[in-house]
VOBA-1610 file (N, C-alpha, C; in pm, whole numbers, padded with zeros to 5 digits, always signed):
BEGIN
Met+11402+03676+00487Met+11396+03742+00614Met+11512+03701+00703Ser+11622+03665+00646Ser+11734+03619+00726Ser+11812+03738+00781Ala+11825+03741+00912Ala+11899+03846+00985Ala+11918+03795+01126Gln+12010+03851+01200Gln+12043+03806+01333Gln+11986+03903+01435Ser+11902+03853+01523Ser+11846+03942+01625Ser+11943+03966+01735Ser+11928+04079+01801Ser+12016+04113+01913Ser+11949+04216+02001Trp+11977+04210+02133Trp+11923+04304+02229Trp+12030+04351+02321Thr+12021+04475+02367Thr+12108+04525+02468Thr+12041+04497+02604Ala+12116+04505+02710Ala+12056+04483+02846Ala+11943+04583+02871Glu+11959+04704+02824Glu+11859+04808+02841Glu+11728+04770+02761Ala+11749+04716+02640Ala+11632+04679+02558Ala+11557+04569+02625Val+11623+04468+02681Val+11557+04359+02750Val+11484+04413+02873Ala+11546+04502+02950Ala+11487+04556+03070Ala+11354+04630+03042Asn+11341+04681+02923Asn+11220+04757+02884Asn+11101+04671+02833Ile+11126+04537+02821Ile+11017+04448+02780Ile+10937+04409+02901Pro+10806+04436+02902Pro+10723+04405+03021Pro+10721+04253+03047Leu+10711+04220+03177Leu+10714+04079+03220Leu+10587+04045+03295Ser+10528+03932+03252Ser+10409+03878+03317Ser+10440+03739+03372Leu+10339+03682+03441Leu+10354+03550+03500Leu+10228+03468+03482Tyr+10242+03348+03426Tyr+10131+03260+03406Tyr+10153+03136+03497Leu+10047+03105+03575Leu+10053+02991+03665Leu+09937+02895+03626His+09966+02766+03606His+09867+02678+03557His+09823+02578+03665Trp+09689+02570+03678Trp+09624+02468+03761Trp+09558+02364+03670Pro+09605+02239+03669Pro+09567+02149+03559Pro+09440+02067+03580Trp+09371+02086+03694Trp+09255+02000+03724Trp+09123+02070+03708Cys+09023+01987+03668Cys+08882+02031+03655Cys+08797+01925+03724Val+08668+01961+03742Val+08574+01856+03793Val+08566+01745+03686Arg+08555+01783+03559Arg+08561+01690+03449Arg+08600+01764+03324Lys+08652+01693+03227Lys+08697+01749+03101Lys+08582+01780+03011Cys+08577+01904+02956Cys+08474+01945+02858Cys+08509+01889+02720Pro+08408+01847+02640Pro+08439+01782+02514Pro+08500+01873+02407Tyr+08493+02002+02424Tyr+08553+02096+02326Tyr+08691+02144+02365Cys+08732+02110+02487Cys+08852+02175+02545Cys+08982+02104+02501Asp+09079+02186+02447Asp+09208+02132+02412Asp+09320+02186+02503Phe+09279+02246+02618Phe+09379+02296+02712Phe+09431+02174+02794Asn+09541+02196+02864Asn+09598+02089+02947Asn+09515+02080+03077Ser+09410+01997+03075Ser+09324+01983+03192Ser+09292+01839+03214His+09273+01804+03339His+09255+01664+03377His+09147+01656+03485Ala+09067+01551+03488Ala+08971+01531+03596Ala+09044+01523+03728Ala+08997+01597+03828Ala+09065+01603+03955Ala+09052+01468+04031Pro+09165+01412+04081Pro+09156+01291+04159Pro+09099+01315+04296Ala+09057+01209+04358Ala+08997+01223+04491Ala+09100+01267+04599Asp+09228+01230+04574Asp+09335+01264+04671Asp+09423+01376+04611Leu+09358+01480+04569Leu+09429+01592+04505Leu+09530+01655+04607Ala+09654+01656+04564Ala+09764+01707+04653Ala+09784+01854+04633Glu+09692+01938+04677Glu+09699+02080+04652Glu+09826+02144+04708Arg+09857+02119+04831Arg+09972+02181+04896Arg+10104+02141+04828Glu+10112+02012+04794Glu+10235+01963+04731Glu+10252+02027+04592Tyr+10143+02039+04520Tyr+10147+02102+04389Tyr+10191+02249+04399Val+10138+02324+04489Val+10181+02463+04506Val+10326+02469+04541Asp+10375+02381+04626Asp+10517+02377+04658Asp+10604+02355+04535Met+10560+02266+04449Met+10640+02233+04328Met+10635+02350+04230Val+10521+02415+04217Val+10514+02532+04127Val+10610+02642+04175Leu+10613+02668+04301Leu+10704+02776+04353Leu+10846+02734+04337Lys+10877+02603+04359Lys+11015+02560+04340Lys+11056+02572+04193Asp+10964+02535+04104Asp+10988+02545+03957Asp+11014+02692+03914Leu+10940+02782+03979Leu+10949+02926+03940Leu+11097+02980+03962Glu+11161+02922+04060Glu+11297+02968+04094Glu+11393+02959+03972Gly+11362+02868+03880Gly+11451+02849+03768Gly+11446+02968+03669Trp+11341+03050+03682Trp+11329+03167+03590Trp+11414+03284+03638Leu+11458+03282+03767Leu+11525+03397+03821Leu+11645+03441+03741Ser+11721+03346+03691Ser+11843+03377+03615Ser+11821+03445+03484Val+11695+03432+03427Val+11673+03492+03296Val+11570+03605+03303Ala+11511+03632+03421Ala+11415+03737+03435Ala+11477+03874+03426Gly+11604+03880+03454Gly+11675+04007+03443Gly+11638+04115+03545Gly+11591+04071+03660Gly+11558+04164+03763Gly+11427+04240+03738Arg+11354+04208+03633Arg+11226+04275+03607Arg+11119+04233+03703Arg+11032+04328+03740Arg+10918+04294+03827Arg+10798+04247+03744Ile+10716+04169+03811Ile+10597+04115+03744Ile+10486+04221+03738Glu+10435+04243+03613Glu+10332+04347+03595Glu+10191+04288+03591Thr+10181+04163+03548Thr+10049+04095+03549Thr+10064+03951+03583Val+09966+03893+03646Val+09964+03749+03677Val+09833+03693+03628Phe+09838+03575+03571Phe+09717+03502+03530Phe+09726+03361+03581Ile+09626+03321+03665Ile+09619+03182+03713Ile+09509+03115+03629Gly+09555+03024+03539Gly+09463+02961+03445Gly+09458+02809+03461Gly+09376+02752+03380Gly+09363+02604+03393Gly+09303+02539+03271Gly+09242+02420+03298Gly+09195+02371+03424Gly+09089+02465+03489Thr+09065+02440+03613Thr+08970+02519+03690Thr+09038+02567+03820Pro+09107+02681+03817Pro+09180+02732+03931Pro+09083+02763+04048Ser+08955+02789+04021Ser+08865+02819+04133Ser+08836+02696+04220Leu+08888+02579+04183Leu+08885+02464+04269Leu+08985+02478+04385Met+09081+02569+04370Met+09184+02588+04472Met+09125+02657+04597Ser+09188+02634+04709Ser+09148+02705+04830Ser+09209+02846+04826Gly+09152+02934+04903Gly+09208+03069+04914Gly+09346+03067+04971Asp+09371+02973+05066Asp+09508+02964+05121Asp+09612+02922+05018Ala+09574+02829+04929Ala+09669+02787+04824Ala+09698+02903+04728Val+09595+02978+04690Val+09617+03096+04602Val+09706+03198+04670Ala+09685+03220+04801Ala+09767+03314+04875Ala+09912+03272+04880Arg+09933+03144+04901Arg+10076+03091+04904Arg+10141+03107+04769Leu+10069+03079+04660Leu+10121+03094+04528Leu+10165+03241+04499Leu+10075+03333+04531Leu+10103+03474+04498Leu+10209+03529+04594Glu+10203+03495+04721Glu+10308+03545+04814Glu+10445+03489+04774Gly+10449+03362+04735Gly+10575+03303+04694Gly+10631+03367+04567Ala+10547+03388+04466Ala+10592+03449+04342Ala+10636+03595+04364Asp+10562+03668+04446Asp+10595+03807+04476Asp+10732+03808+04549Gly+10751+03713+04638Gly+10881+03710+04706Gly+10996+03682+04617Leu+10976+03606+04514Leu+11082+03571+04417Leu+11115+03685+04323Phe+11010+03744+04261Phe+11032+03843+04154Phe+10990+03985+04191Gly+10894+03994+04279Gly+10836+04127+04309Gly+10728+04167+04211Phe+10609+04199+04267Phe+10499+04242+04184Phe+10499+04399+04184Thr+10465+04457+04071Thr+10449+04602+04065Thr+10330+04644+04155Ser+10326+04770+04196Ser+10218+04814+04287Ser+10083+04805+04223Asp+10075+04814+04091Asp+09944+04805+04021Asp+09930+04673+03945Cys+09993+04571+03993Cys+09994+04441+03924Cys+09850+04390+03907Glu+09816+04354+03787Glu+09685+04293+03754Glu+09697+04144+03782Ile+09609+04093+03867Ile+09615+03956+03908Ile+09485+03889+03881Thr+09475+03804+03782Thr+09353+03741+03738Thr+09350+03591+03770Leu+09238+03543+03812Leu+09218+03400+03838Leu+09091+03354+03755Glu+09110+03244+03687Glu+08997+03183+03612Glu+08905+03110+03708Ala+08775+03124+03687Ala+08679+03059+03776Ala+08564+02998+03683Asn+08508+02892+03732Asn+08399+02832+03661Asn+08275+02834+03755Pro+08154+02875+03698Pro+08033+02862+03780Pro+08017+02714+03825Gly+07963+02696+03941Gly+07947+02563+03994Gly+08065+02527+04086Thr+08170+02607+04083Thr+08282+02584+04173Thr+08308+02703+04264Val+08229+02810+04252Val+08252+02930+04335Val+08118+02981+04392Asp+08137+03046+04503Asp+08025+03125+04564Asp+08090+03253+04615Glu+08010+03336+04676Glu+08061+03469+04718Glu+08176+03453+04816Gly+08164+03357+04912Gly+08268+03337+05007Gly+08399+03298+04947Arg+08394+03212+04848Arg+08514+03169+04779Arg+08580+03282+04703Phe+08497+03364+04636Phe+08551+03482+04569Phe+08618+03574+04667Arg+08559+03595+04784Arg+08618+03682+04885Arg+08755+03625+04933Ala+08760+03495+04943Ala+08890+03432+04983Ala+08993+03457+04878Phe+08957+03451+04752Phe+09053+03477+04644Phe+09098+03626+04646Arg+09002+03715+04673Arg+09035+03854+04680Arg+09131+03881+04797Asp+09106+03818+04910Asp+09191+03836+05025Asp+09330+03780+05000Ala+09338+03683+04911Ala+09468+03622+04875Ala+09551+03709+04784Gly+09486+03813+04723Gly+09560+03905+04638Gly+09505+03917+04493Val+09407+03832+04459Val+09348+03838+04326Val+09266+03969+04315Asn+09277+04039+04208Asn+09200+04161+04187Asn+09118+04162+04059Arg+09112+04048+03993Arg+09029+04037+03868Arg+08997+03890+03851Val+08878+03855+03809Val+08847+03714+03778Val+08790+03704+03637Ser+08811+03586+03577Ser+08757+03554+03445Ser+08671+03428+03463Val+08540+03451+03440Val+08444+03346+03468Val+08404+03272+03336Gly+08426+03138+03334Gly+08397+03062+03215Gly+08255+03026+03201Val+08171+03119+03159Val+08027+03096+03148Val+07994+03011+03023Gln+08049+03055+02907Gln+08026+02988+02780Gln+07886+03009+02722Ser+07783+02995+02803Ser+07648+03025+02758Ser+07556+03044+02879Phe+07446+03122+02856Phe+07349+03141+02959Phe+07224+03061+02935Met+07235+02956+02846Met+07120+02875+02810Met+07148+02732+02851Asn+07061+02675+02928Asn+07078+02536+02981Asn+07099+02433+02872Glu+07022+02442+02765Glu+07036+02345+02660Glu+07175+02349+02596Lys+07229+02469+02575Lys+07365+02485+02518Lys+07472+02440+02617Leu+07448+02466+02743Leu+07547+02423+02844Leu+07555+02272+02851Arg+07436+02207+02837Arg+07436+02058+02837Arg+07510+02003+02717Lys+07492+02064+02599Lys+07558+02015+02480Lys+07709+02040+02488Leu+07749+02142+02561Leu+07892+02172+02581Leu+07957+02088+02690Gly+07873+02013+02761Gly+07934+01930+02869Gly+07969+02006+02993Arg+07910+02124+03012Arg+07944+02206+03129Arg+07876+02147+03253Ile+07943+02174+03372Ile+07882+02121+03493Ile+07783+02213+03560His+07771+02338+03510His+07684+02437+03574His+07560+02461+03488Ile+07463+02524+03548Ile+07341+02564+03475Ile+07338+02717+03464Ala+07243+02769+03387Ala+07236+02911+03363Ala+07223+02995+03491Asp+07143+02952+03586Asp+07125+03028+03709Asp+07255+03040+03786Glu+07336+02934+03783Glu+07466+02940+03853Glu+07559+03037+03779Ala+07553+03041+03648Ala+07637+03136+03573Ala+07600+03280+03610Leu+07469+03308+03620Leu+07426+03442+03656Leu+07467+03476+03797Arg+07458+03383+03890Arg+07504+03407+04029Arg+07652+03431+04036Ala+07730+03352+03960Ala+07873+03371+03962Ala+07910+03509+03911Ala+07847+03553+03806Ala+07873+03686+03752Ala+07834+03795+03852Ser+07725+03775+03921Ser+07681+03875+04021Ser+07782+03882+04135His+07830+03767+04185His+07924+03764+04293His+08056+03824+04246Ala+08100+03796+04124Ala+08222+03854+04071Ala+08214+04005+04067Gly+08100+04058+04029Gly+08085+04203+04027Gly+08086+04264+04167Glu+08019+04194+04264Glu+08017+04248+04399Glu+08151+04244+04464Val+08226+04140+04443Val+08353+04115+04515Val+08469+04188+04447Phe+08475+04179+04311Phe+08590+04233+04240Phe+08563+04359+04159Gly+08441+04371+04110Gly+08415+04484+04022Gly+08464+04463+03883Asn+08591+04434+03873Asn+08660+04413+03741Asn+08651+04263+03710Phe+08570+04222+03609Phe+08569+04078+03581Phe+08537+04056+03433Asn+08582+03943+03382Asn+08559+03900+03246Asn+08466+03779+03246Leu+08387+03769+03139Leu+08309+03652+03114Leu+08353+03593+02983Asp+08377+03461+02980Asp+08405+03384+02858Asp+08275+03333+02802Leu+08249+03360+02672Leu+08127+03310+02609Leu+08159+03261+02471Met+08079+03169+02418Met+08092+03112+02286Met+07971+03145+02200Phe+07993+03150+02068Phe+07883+03149+01974Phe+07912+03038+01870Ala+07814+03020+01780Ala+07819+02914+01683Ala+07816+02777+01748Leu+07731+02764+01848Leu+07708+02639+01919Leu+07611+02553+01840Pro+07609+02420+01870Pro+07519+02331+01798Pro+07373+02377+01802Gly+07312+02396+01686Gly+07170+02434+01679Gly+07144+02581+01711Glu+07247+02662+01729Glu+07227+02801+01771Glu+07175+02888+01656Thr+07088+02982+01693Thr+07034+03080+01597Thr+07086+03215+01623Leu+07070+03309+01528Leu+07107+03446+01549Leu+07033+03508+01663Glu+06905+03474+01678Glu+06827+03528+01785Glu+06884+03489+01920Glu+06929+03362+01928Glu+06988+03315+02055Glu+07118+03383+02084Val+07202+03407+01986Val+07324+03483+02006Val+07293+03622+02057Ala+07195+03683+01999Ala+07154+03820+02041Ala+07114+03820+02192Arg+07042+03717+02231Arg+07003+03707+02377Arg+07123+03683+02464Glu+07216+03603+02416Glu+07341+03578+02496Glu+07416+03712+02519Val+07426+03789+02410Val+07499+03918+02421Val+07424+04009+02521Glu+07291+04017+02507Glu+07213+04103+02596Glu+07230+04064+02742Thr+07228+03931+02766Thr+07240+03881+02903Thr+07379+03914+02959Ala+07482+03893+02878Ala+07619+03918+02920Ala+07641+04064+02958Val+07590+04150+02872Val+07604+04295+02897Val+07532+04337+03029Ala+07418+04274+03051Ala+07333+04306+03170Ala+07400+04268+03298Thr+07494+04174+03296Thr+07564+04132+03418Thr+07655+04240+03477Gly+07689+04338+03393Gly+07784+04442+03439Gly+07928+04405+03419Ala+07956+04298+03344Ala+08092+04256+03319Ala+08172+04373+03257Thr+08294+04388+03298Thr+08379+04496+03245Thr+08458+04447+03123His+08457+04319+03097His+08531+04263+02985His+08458+04134+02944Leu+08454+04115+02811Leu+08395+03993+02756Leu+08487+03931+02653Ser+08509+03799+02667Ser+08576+03722+02562Ser+08471+03640+02491Phe+08442+03681+02370Phe+08325+03621+02291Phe+08385+03557+02170Tyr+08396+03427+02167Tyr+08465+03358+02055Tyr+08385+03247+02001Gln+08417+03213+01874Gln+08346+03107+01804Gln+08391+02968+01850Leu+08298+02878+01869Leu+08334+02736+01898Leu+08409+02676+01779Thr+08521+02625+01803Thr+08597+02554+01696Thr+08622+02413+01743Ile+08625+02323+01649Ile+08648+02178+01680Ile+08799+02157+01673Glu+08863+02137+01791Glu+09009+02125+01801Glu+09046+01977+01795Pro+09159+01945+01724Pro+09206+01810+01719Pro+09231+01754+01859Gly+09206+01626+01875Gly+09231+01558+02002Gly+09120+01572+02102Thr+09019+01655+02077Thr+08913+01670+02174Thr+08802+01568+02146Ala+08712+01554+02244Ala+08597+01460+02227Ala+08509+01506+02112Phe+08494+01638+02093Phe+08415+01684+01979Phe+08480+01652+01844Ala+08610+01642+01839Ala+08679+01609+01716Ala+08656+01464+01680Lys+08643+01380+01783Lys+08614+01239+01758Lys+08468+01212+01721Arg+08382+01296+01775Arg+08239+01283+01746Arg+08181+01425+01732Val+08188+01481+01612Val+08146+01617+01586Val+07999+01634+01616Pro+07961+01732+01699Pro+07820+01749+01731Pro+07736+01790+01607Glu+07614+01749+01612Glu+07521+01781+01499Glu+07473+01923+01513Gly+07439+01984+01395Gly+07377+02113+01397Gly+07468+02233+01410Leu+07598+02215+01382Leu+07685+02330+01388Leu+07650+02429+01277Pro+07644+02559+01302Pro+07613+02659+01200Pro+07711+02657+01083Asp+07664+02687+00966Asp+07756+02687+00850Asp+07837+02820+00849Asp+07930+02830+00756Asp+08024+02945+00759Asp+07951+03079+00746Asp+07850+03086+00662Asp+07776+03211+00644Asp+07706+03253+00770Leu+07644+03158+00838Leu+07572+03191+00962Leu+07673+03228+01074Cys+07787+03161+01077Cys+07895+03196+01175Cys+07938+03340+01150Ala+07958+03378+01025Ala+07999+03514+00993Ala+07893+03616+01037Asp+07767+03581+01017Asp+07659+03672+01062Asp+07658+03684+01215Met+07682+03570+01283Met+07689+03573+01430Met+07802+03659+01481Ser+07917+03644+01416Ser+08033+03728+01455Ser+08006+03875+01434Asp+07944+03909+01323Asp+07909+04051+01297Asp+07809+04101+01401Leu+07711+04016+01439Leu+07615+04059+01536Leu+07683+04087+01672Val+07769+03996+01712Val+07842+04010+01842Val+07921+04141+01838Ile+07998+04165+01736Ile+08079+04286+01730Ile+07994+04411+01731Arg+07889+04409+01651Arg+07809+04533+01642Arg+07735+04558+01773Ser+07673+04453+01831Ser+07599+04468+01953Ser+07682+04512+02069Leu+07801+04456+02084Leu+07884+04495+02193Leu+07942+04638+02180Glu+07974+04672+02059Glu+08021+04811+02034Glu+07907+04907+02066Glu+07786+04876+02025Glu+07672+04962+02059Glu+07649+04969+02211Ala+07690+04864+02283Ala+07678+04867+02428Ala+07791+04934+02500Gly+07885+04984+02422Gly+07996+05060+02483Gly+08123+04989+02504Phe+08131+04864+02452Phe+08257+04786+02460Phe+08347+04820+02346Glu+08479+04819+02375Glu+08579+04839+02269Glu+08623+04700+02213His+08605+04682+02088His+08651+04555+02023His+08798+04574+01994Tyr+08885+04539+02089Tyr+09028+04569+02075Tyr+09113+04453+02031Glu+09054+04331+02029Glu+09127+04212+01987Glu+09027+04114+01924Val+09073+04022+01851Val+08984+03930+01773Val+08858+03892+01851Ser+08876+03841+01973Ser+08761+03797+02054Ser+08752+03874+02186Gly+08823+03987+02198Gly+08830+04058+02324Gly+08750+04190+02314Tyr+08665+04213+02414Tyr+08581+04332+02420Tyr+08590+04392+02561Ala+08625+04517+02572Ala+08647+04575+02704Ala+08573+04701+02725Gly+08525+04725+02849Gly+08469+04853+02884Gly+08584+04953+02891Pro+08553+05083+02897Pro+08654+05186+02905Pro+08758+05161+03013Gly+08887+05151+02974Gly+08994+05132+03072Gly+09005+04991+03126Arg+08932+04897+03069Arg+08925+04764+03125Arg+08988+04656+03034Arg+09074+04695+02943Arg+09137+04592+02859Arg+09224+04501+02947Cys+09228+04376+02912Cys+09308+04279+02990Cys+09457+04304+02968Arg+09523+04354+03070Arg+09667+04387+03057Arg+09751+04264+03032His+09712+04153+03097His+09789+04028+03082His+09789+03982+02937Asn+09667+03972+02879Asn+09660+03932+02741Asn+09723+04029+02644Leu+09716+04160+02676Leu+09780+04261+02591Leu+09929+04238+02587Asn+09990+04191+02697Asn+10130+04165+02698Asn+10162+04048+02605Tyr+10077+03948+02600Tyr+10094+03841+02501Tyr+10088+03897+02360Trp+09987+03975+02337Trp+09957+04024+02200Trp+10056+04131+02149Thr+10129+04187+02242Thr+10237+04283+02200Thr+10375+04218+02212Phe+10376+04085+02218Phe+10496+04003+02220Phe+10588+04040+02337Gly+10523+04061+02452Gly+10603+04081+02577Gly+10647+03949+02629Asp+10711+03949+02746Asp+10765+03829+02806Asp+10674+03778+02917Tyr+10675+03647+02937Tyr+10594+03588+03045Tyr+10661+03462+03094Leu+10684+03461+03226Leu+10733+03341+03294Leu+10611+03246+03314Ala+10640+03118+03331Ala+10527+03023+03350Ala+10572+02907+03434Ala+10479+02858+03513Ala+10502+02738+03597Ala+10372+02664+03613Gly+10377+02539+03634Gly+10262+02451+03649Gly+10259+02353+03531Ala+10184+02245+03549Ala+10182+02138+03445Ala+10137+02190+03312Gly+10219+02173+03209Gly+10185+02211+03072Gly+10202+02361+03042Ala+10251+02439+03138Ala+10264+02584+03115Ala+10368+02620+03014His+10344+02721+02935His+10434+02770+02833His+10485+02906+02870Gly+10618+02930+02869Gly+10674+03059+02899Gly+10763+03111+02790Lys+10781+03244+02787Lys+10869+03306+02683Lys+10937+03420+02747Val+11071+03430+02734Val+11147+03535+02791Val+11258+03577+02699Thr+11280+03709+02692Thr+11387+03763+02606Thr+11513+03782+02684Thr+11626+03734+02635Thr+11758+03752+02691Thr+11847+03819+02584Gln+11965+03862+02622Gln+12052+03920+02522Gln+12097+03815+02421Gly+12085+03685+02457Gly+12121+03582+02366Gly+12008+03534+02278Gly+11885+03588+02297Gly+11774+03546+02213Gly+11647+03529+02291Val+11540+03498+02217Val+11408+03472+02281Val+11406+03321+02315Val+11378+03296+02438Val+11379+03155+02496Val+11232+03118+02524Arg+11199+02998+02479Arg+11065+02939+02510Arg+11084+02816+02591Glu+11002+02798+02691Glu+11005+02678+02774Glu+10863+02623+02784Val+10858+02486+02790Val+10730+02418+02809Val+10746+02317+02925Arg+10650+02319+03013Arg+10655+02226+03128Arg+10591+02093+03096His+10622+01987+03167His+10556+01860+03146His+10407+01873+03163Ala+10331+01812+03071Ala+10185+01824+03074Ala+10120+01744+03184Ser+10171+01625+03211Ser+10115+01536+03314Ser+10141+01595+03450Pro+10038+01625+03531Pro+10066+01675+03667Pro+10156+01586+03750Arg+10135+01457+03740Arg+10221+01367+03815Arg+10367+01373+03769Lys+10387+01371+03633Lys+10522+01381+03583Lys+10584+01516+03611Tyr+10503+01619+03608Tyr+10553+01754+03636Tyr+10607+01762+03781Met+10524+01716+03873Met+10565+01726+04012Met+10687+01639+04039Ala+10691+01520+03978Ala+10807+01435+04001Ala+10933+01497+03944Ser+10921+01563+03829Ser+11039+01629+03768Ser+11089+01743+03854Val+10997+01824+03907Val+11040+01935+03992Val+11103+01885+04124Ser+11043+01778+04175Ser+11095+01721+04301Ser+11232+01665+04278Glu+11257+01601+04168Glu+11386+01533+04146Glu+11493+01627+04091Thr+11455+01724+04007Thr+11556+01806+03937Thr+11547+01952+03972Gly+11439+01995+04038Gly+11422+02131+04064Gly+11350+02210+03950Ser+11316+02140+03843Ser+11256+02205+03726Ser+11151+02113+03663Gly+11044+02175+03612Gly+10943+02099+03543Gly+10955+02108+03391Ile+11071+02157+03340Ile+11087+02177+03198Ile+11085+02046+03118Ala+11001+02038+03018Ala+10997+01928+02922Ala+11071+01968+02793Glu+11069+02095+02763Glu+11128+02144+02638Glu+11176+02286+02653Arg+11299+02313+02604Arg+11349+02448+02610Arg+11420+02475+02475Arg+11393+02593+02416Arg+11462+02623+02290Arg+11477+02775+02274Val+11577+02813+02201Val+11596+02953+02163Val+11533+02969+02025Val+11439+03065+02010Val+11369+03084+01884Val+11467+03136+01779Glu+11467+03071+01659Glu+11553+03116+01553Glu+11512+03255+01505Ser+11611+03338+01472Ser+11582+03475+01428Ser+11481+03479+01313Glu+11497+03380+01221Glu+11412+03382+01103Glu+11264+03352+01142Asp+11239+03294+01260Asp+11105+03262+01303Asp+11037+03378+01378Leu+11116+03474+01422Leu+11064+03580+01510Leu+10960+03670+01439Pro+10979+03708+01310Pro+10876+03787+01245Pro+10737+03720+01251Phe+10727+03591+01223Phe+10598+03527+01224Phe+10543+03521+01367Glu+10627+03491+01464Glu+10579+03485+01602Glu+10527+03621+01648Phe+10599+03726+01607Phe+10560+03861+01646Phe+10423+03892+01581Met+10409+03868+01453Met+10286+03901+01382Met+10168+03811+01422Leu+10198+03686+01459Leu+10092+03597+01504Leu+10017+03653+01620Asn+10087+03727+01702Asn+10028+03790+01819Asn+09973+03928+01792Thr+10058+04017+01742Thr+10021+04159+01727Thr+09911+04185+01629Leu+09900+04104+01527Leu+09795+04128+01426Leu+09656+04092+01476Arg+09647+04035+01594Arg+09519+04009+01658Arg+09454+04138+01708Leu+09535+04243+01725Leu+09487+04366+01784Leu+09427+04454+01677Thr+09303+04498+01699Thr+09234+04575+01594Thr+09305+04713+01568Glu+09371+04767+01672Glu+09441+04893+01651Glu+09585+04872+01608Gly+09630+04746+01598Gly+09767+04716+01559Gly+09866+04763+01666Val+09991+04778+01621Val+10098+04823+01714Val+10186+04918+01640Pro+10256+05006+01711Pro+10354+05094+01648Pro+10458+05013+01572Ala+10492+05058+01453Ala+10595+04981+01375Ala+10723+04965+01446Glu+10762+05060+01530Glu+10886+05056+01603Glu+10891+04943+01703Leu+10771+04889+01740Leu+10768+04778+01837Leu+10832+04654+01780Phe+10825+04639+01651Phe+10885+04518+01584Phe+11029+04503+01626Glu+11108+04608+01614Glu+11250+04599+01649Glu+11267+04581+01797Ala+11187+04647+01878Ala+11204+04642+02022Ala+11171+04503+02074Arg+11083+04429+02012Arg+11043+04296+02058Arg+11119+04178+01991Thr+11165+04202+01869Thr+11232+04091+01797Thr+11383+04110+01787Gly+11434+04233+01815Gly+11576+04256+01798Gly+11619+04262+01652Leu+11523+04267+01561Leu+11551+04272+01417Leu+11516+04413+01365Ser+11579+04451+01256Ser+11544+04574+01188Ser+11412+04561+01117Leu+11329+04666+01113Leu+11204+04662+01042Leu+11226+04635+00894Lys+11344+04665+00845Lys+11372+04645+00703Lys+11358+04496+00663Val+11372+04406+00761Val+11362+04264+00730Val+11225+04229+00677Val+11122+04297+00725Val+10986+04262+00684Val+10918+04373+00601Glu+10991+04478+00569Glu+10930+04589+00488Glu+10877+04543+00354Pro+10940+04458+00280Pro+10886+04412+00150Pro+10749+04341+00171Ile+10737+04263+00275Ile+10609+04191+00300Ile+10506+04292+00345Leu+10541+04387+00434Leu+10444+04487+00477Leu+10392+04566+00359Ser+10482+04604+00271Ser+10443+04684+00152Ser+10346+04606+00063Asp+10372+04480+00043Asp+10285+04395-00036Asp+10147+04380+00026Leu+10143+04366+00156Leu+10016+04348+00227Leu+09935+04475+00225Arg+10002+04591+00225Arg+09932+04718+00211Arg+09874+04734+00076Val+09946+04691-00024Val+09890+04696-00163Val+09771+04610-00175Gln+09768+04493-00105Gln+09657+04401-00111Gln+09538+04450-00028Gly+09561+04556+00045Gly+09451+04605+00133Gly+09427+04532+00260Leu+09532+04452+00303Leu+09522+04376+00427Leu+09577+04450+00548Leu+09668+04548+00519Leu+09723+04636+00624Leu+09687+04778+00587Thr+09671+04865+00689Thr+09644+05007+00661Thr+09769+05072+00596Ala+09745+05182+00530Ala+09850+05247+00453Ala+09949+05323+00540Asp+09911+05348+00664Asp+09999+05426+00759Asp+10118+05340+00799Lys+10237+05382+00756Lys+10358+05304+00782Lys+10409+05316+00924Ser+10356+05407+01001Ser+10400+05420+01140Ser+10339+05314+01233Val+10240+05242+01181Val+10177+05134+01253Val+10164+05009+01171Ile+10160+04898+01237Ile+10132+04771+01170Ile+09992+04730+01215Arg+09898+04757+01125Arg+09755+04743+01167Arg+09673+04679+01057Pro+09600+04575+01092Pro+09513+04508+00989Pro+09397+04594+00952Thr+09358+04594+00829Thr+09232+04656+00786Thr+09115+04561+00820Ala+08994+04607+00796Ala+08880+04519+00821Ala+08894+04396+00734Arg+08939+04411+00613Arg+08962+04297+00524Arg+09070+04206+00581Gly+09177+04266+00634Gly+09286+04187+00692Gly+09241+04105+00812Arg+09148+04162+00894Arg+09097+04091+01007Arg+09007+03975+00962Ala+08941+03993+00849Ala+08855+03887+00796Ala+08939+03769+00744Phe+09062+03800+00703Phe+09152+03696+00650Phe+09278+03692+00736Leu+09256+03690+00868Leu+09369+03700+00962Leu+09472+03591+00942Ser+09428+03466+00928Ser+09527+03360+00912Ser+09616+03380+00793Asp+09557+03420+00679Asp+09637+03450+00560Asp+09738+03562+00583Leu+09689+03664+00658Leu+09775+03779+00690Leu+09892+03737+00773Gln+09865+03654+00875Gln+09975+03610+00963Gln+10073+03520+00888Glu+10019+03431+00806Glu+10104+03330+00736Glu+10194+03395+00632Ala+10168+03516+00588Ala+10254+03591+00499Ala+10394+03604+00556Phe+10409+03596+00691Phe+10539+03615+00753Phe+10609+03485+00789Leu+10549+03374+00746Leu+10615+03242+00767Leu+10747+03234+00684
//
């Protein structure tokens, strides 16, 4: 797959641009979480942190190519610990630097136990138009085992307030929890649907390296066969409830697919700022990836001293682009147009045609050559399918 990627200025200008902003603090770290999150200190410097994020963002101006921001995602950590004023300053500052499109989707992650109706309204007034609520479960026993700070009633109240204030909201939920049964998963799905959520992220609990669960694996995790049955139940039940299963763990009501995540999964560009944030942008010289310092203290010190929070910056090698493209796009159940490969990687489709042909013969990709789309079998063996492009 050796070839040299290249883009014209027009090609770069046509790649959609998103923005990711990271808030690194939580009330406490959950034992399954491998995201860059830290227990919030008593003297949390909210205003200083926002100042540093905005200053750091200025470094992206030279490579953004004048493109406007189409989606924003404020993730964490627990961004709902922020004040409405802080969120407003972040969004106003970013809009002033790059410009948001008139229909910009602006999502903020929130955790039950850190929000109420008033706080949601403050976020809405700051410019947020969509929230993603980290429920994980509606059962108190499961929440306790997951180390969550909220209880089931608080999760239901948060979902209710999200619906009242925003209308458009996502719930994050897990299955294959310690001791969980198929019947319990069915109840979780039923409860989630009843909240009126417009989008659900329903994913299997996995034990990630470096987490507390990895050091002490919880007892009673379902076996592979039961996990597969749970996954099938979730997919079938949500589709029957009118949700579109458009991505591995993503389910959307009509017209409510997450545009920000879709930009990731179609290998679009995204700027990033905040401790531990990862960004990716296409230039005529190649695809550039940047990673910010993970430690909030080190991140802020770096921005203060140098104007940038960058810990690592690299241009992706052309030979690595096919795998990076497929790692994202093959998550989509409908796949992507074959022509998108060249538009996003700067490489001719001929570079991967032998692999595509072989995967079609194996029944992992559909026979239609105008799209790159996994079959049901391909989705069941997604890792193998993606790794074919390494």
